[in-house]
N, C-alpha and C positions, 0 to 999 in steps of 0.2 A: 214159168217162174226155170231162169236159171240156172239151172248148180253149180255154184262154184266151184275152183278146183277143190282139192285133195289136200294140198299144201304145197308151198313158193317150188318145190324141189318137182314134184309131176308135171307142177305148169310151167317150172322150165324142160326138165327132159321136153314135153308136149312140145314146146317152141319150139328144141329142135328138131328135133323127130321134122315135123310140120318146114321149117327152113330147109334143112334136106333134100324130104321128098319133095319142095320144086324147084329149090335149087336142079335136079336131075331126069324135072316136068315131069313126075309123076302125079295119079291122080292118088286119091288117100284106095279106089279099088284096086288102079296095079303094084301098088304096097302090099296091100292087103294081096293080095296074089303069090307075089314075090316071094313076101319073110311066112305063107303057110298062116297067115291071118283072118279074122272077116272085117269086110270094111268096116261097121258100125264099132269095132275093135274098136282100130287105128283112128277114127272120126276120138274115138272119149279118152286116144293113148295123148291125143295133139288137147284137149282142153283140159287137160291137166285131172281127169275125171279119174282115169283105172293109176292104185297101186299094183303095178306087173311083178311078175316072176322075172331071175336071170335071165329061165330057157326063153320068154319071148322078147327079151333084153337084146339075145342078140340071134334071136327071128328076126324082129326089125334091124338088128345092124347088118346083120344079111344083108335085105330086100333092099337097103339106103345103100348098102356096098362104099360101107364106113367100117373103124373100129368101136367094139361097140364102147372101148373108151370115152369116147370125143364122147356120146351122149350124158354122159356119167360124169363124166371129171368136175370137179368145185361142186358138185352140188353137197346139199346137208341136209341128215332126214331133220322131220318137226323136234323144236322143242319141245322134252313132257313137260308138263300141265302141274 
């Protein structure tokens, strides 16, 4: 069974991470090493299955050699029920 993304925001964030990683020619493992994270965590982020902390956003941005604002610009939280 495929687990869906947590929200549209986590899905968009993950897509941005994946796109930038691919632009740099990195594997998930290479990005994880650069960011000080586990490769499986990077995969979960890219699939939108993690709601990550500010510290991990900063780590990913460092590994991706990008301003963290580029990863979150324009994202909105899910609507309250």
